[in-house]
N, C-alpha and C positions, 0 to 999 in steps of 0.2 A: 672942189667943189664939182665943178661940169665934170670931171672922171667919175666920182662916185657919182651924178645923174644919171650919167649915162650907164655907169654895170648895172645900175638898177632898172632901167628901161631893158637891157638885154637880159638879166633874169625872167624881169613880166613878158619878152616875147617867148622865152625857152617854155614859161610857164602857160603861155597861150596854145603853142605847138603841140605840147605834151598832152592838153586837155581834150585839143582839136583830134589826135591821134586816140586818144580815148575813148571818144564819140565814136568815132569811125568805127575801132575794133568792134564798142556795144553795138551799131547796128548792124555791122557784118554777125556778128554772134546769133542777135534775135532773128535778125533775117535767115540764118544757116538751122537754128532752131525751126522755125516755123517750116521751112524745107522738109527738112528732117520729119516733123511730127505730121504732116502733109502726108507725106512720102512713106511713112509708116503707116497711117491709117488706109492711105491709097493700097499698102501690099495687106493688111490686115482684110481688108475689105475683099480685095482678088483671090485671097487665101480662103476665106467665106465661103467666097462663090465657089470657086475648085472644089473645096468640101461638100459644100451643099450638092452640088452637080454626083458627085461620087455616091451622097448617098443619094440621092432620086434614083441614081443608076439602080443601087442595090435592092432600093425599095421595086423598082419595075422586074428586078430579078427574083424577089422573094414572092412577090404576087404573083410572076408567070408558075414560079415553080408549087405556091400553094393549090393554084390551080391545078394544076399538074398531079400534086396531089391527093388533092378533093376528089380530083377526076378516080381516080388508082383507089382512092378509098371507097369510093361509088363503085367499083367495078369490084371489087372485094366485097364488101358487103353483099352486094348484087348476086355473087358468086357462094358467098358463106350462105345468103337466103336460099340459094338454088341447092346449095346441098343439103340443107336442112330442110330442105321441103322433099328432097332424094330419100332422108334419111327417113323422115316422117313416112312417108310412101310407101319404104320399103319396110318400115316399121308396124306397117297398120297390121300384119301378120306376124307376131312375134315368135322367133325360133326356139322352143322347145329346148333346154338343156338339160338333160335327164341326170337329178347329184347320183344316181347310183351308177349311172355308165363313169363321171366323172369320178368318183372314188376309185373303182374299179381299173379303170385306165391308169390311174396313180399308182395302185398295187402294183399293176402289169410292168408301169413302168419300175419301177422297186426290182424287183424280180428278174425283168430284163438285166439290168442294171449286174445283179449277181451272179447271173449267166457270161456277164463278161471279165469278171475279174478272176485274175492268172491264179488266186489261191483254192478259185472252187472249180479249177480243171481236174482235180484229183476225183472229184463227186459226179463229175460227168453222165457217169452211167446210171446215177441215181434217176435220169428221166427230165434234171432240170429241177431250176429252182423253184420255179411252179409247182410242181407233183412233188415237189421235196417237202414245201411248206404247207401243200394243202394236207399233205399224209400227216405229217406231224402233229399237226393242229386236230386232224380228226383221229388220230388216235390217244390226243391227251384228253378231249372234249370226249371220248367214249369211256377214259379211263379214269376217273374224278377219286381226289384224293380224300381222306375218310375228315370230316368237319366237324363232325358231331363225334363227342364223348373221345374224343382223342386221347385225352388224360386218363382215361380209363386203365391202361397198363404203359408200358414201356415200349411194347414192339409198334404200337401204335404211334409213339408218337414218334419212332426209328423209322419206321414205314412212310410215314409221313416226310422225314427228313429228306428222304432218298429217295423221294416219288418219282423225281425226274428220270433219274439214274434207269431205275426199276422197268420203267413203264417205256420209256424211248431207246436206253441201252447207249453202251461207250462212246461207239459211230457216231451217231448222230447228235447225242451230247456233245462230239467232237469237234461237229460239224458249225453246230449254232453258236457255238463258243467261237470259231473261227466269223463267224458272221458278227458277232455282237464285236469281235476287237476290231475289226475293217471297218465298220460301219457305223462306229458312232454319232458321227456327224449328221447321219439320217436318223437316226435314234427316233429325236422326237417328232418327223414329220410323218413315219411310218408308223409310228404305232397310235399318231392321231388319227391316220388315216384307217388301222384297224380298231378304232373306238366307231369312227365313223360306220364301217361297213356293219356293227352291231346294233348299232343307234337305229340305222336304214334295211334292216335285213328283210322284216315283212313286206315291205314297200319295194324292194328289191330280190323279192324271189324269182319275180320273170326272166331276171338276167342268166339263172343255172350256172353262177360263179362258182368252181371249182372252190372255192375256199367259204365255208361259212360260220360265221357266231353268233348262233342263238345264246340271247340272255338268259335262259336259264340253265344253257351249260357253263355258262362265263361265270354266274355266279356262284357255283361250288368254287372256284380257283380265287374269284374273288375275297370270298370268307375265309378260304387255305392260308391267302398271304396276310389279311386282314388279324384273324383269328386264333390262330392254331398255332401252338410251337414250333413245328417242320415248316409252316410257312415262312414263318419269320423268320428261325433261323437259315432259310435258304436264301431271304433276301438281306443275312447279314452277312452273308458272302459275298454277294455282290457290289460292283462300285455304284457312288451317291447317287449319280443320275440315272442309273436303271431301276435302284431300290427306289430314289420317291416318283418316279414318273409310273413307275407297277403301282405303287400306294395311291396314286393318283387318279390313275384309272381303274383301280378297282374299288374305290370310292363311287364314280362316276355308274358305276356299273350294277354296285347294289343301289345305287338313287334311282336308275332305270325300272330295278328288279320293284320296286318301292312304288313306282309309277303304273305297272304292269303287274300287281299283286303279286310279285313270284317272288319275295322275301320271306319264304316259308318257314324259315328258323326265327325271323323278327330281328334280326341283327340290325343292333343299333349304329348305325356312323358317324353320331359327332362327334365319340372320343377318338377317333382315329383322324375323323374329321381335322378337328382343333389340333389334334398335336401334329399333322401333315401343314395346317396354316403358320404355325409357329415354327415349323425346321425348314420352309420353303423361305421364310422373310428372313433368315440367316444363308441361305444358302445361293451360291453364285455358277454362272455357267449353263444354264437352262435359258436357251432363246427366248421361248415364251413365257417365260416367269410370270411376268405381270396380266399375262391371260390366266395362267394358271391360277394364280393368284386370284384374279376378279370371279373367277368359278367357284372357286372356294368359299369365298365369303357369302357368295349368293346362296350355295347350300349352307353354309352356317345360318345365316338372317332365316332362309326358306324352315330348317326344322327349329330353331329356337322361336321362330312365330306358332310349329306346331307341336313342339313337343315342352320349350322349355329350354332355357340355357343348363 
């Protein structure tokens, strides 16, 4: 009995010891957590202060940078305003740009370009491209094709078909073909410049430029290409780009002739105008195609208002 009681007392002691150890472990654990949380809180606060300090430094730098930039922008604005003033002061007496001189300069540039080409070396004895072209144009304008009663006899049709060869001769035709073959990329610009010369001629007579393109003389060739069998046969033998551009400028010349009361044959351009618009819609390869179409559509509207569709 006493042995059993002694054994029970031992168990109680052991349980008490275990409970004491558990209580001690719990105390250390809670104390450790508090320290850890406190340390973590301190660490976070220190990190926060550290980053806030960095942010403050950056804000100071940005503020200084903005002030510098503002100063630079103000200086740039002042400089810009100064330049504007200078420009305006300089612009109080605008420089006059003579369109006649501008156009003739572009034509001169093209003719100088021709003189520099190797394929033109054999024709230098002709006096250079400027003299050659002015002579060709003068000869053609002085010798007009037959544009009335062409169909009265076969001879008139044949003469018109061979008009350029008859008037210029084989050698000049050969040179012109060389130029057209080698300068295709410049063709649009050159034809536009020649049209401008015709358009501006009356205002540009004071230049005494050797190449003259009077509308009344160009009118005959425009009718020739648009309204005769010989002219249409000639265009049919040319490449599509040259053929299209020729018809385009012939229409513009006849429109000019209408404006100047020089359309003495009463040529109605509505039919070739409408045909060319349709053709050009399907044509590719022209750099200024949209500009040509826009001009043609404006002319179409103009003549529809005047004469009906």
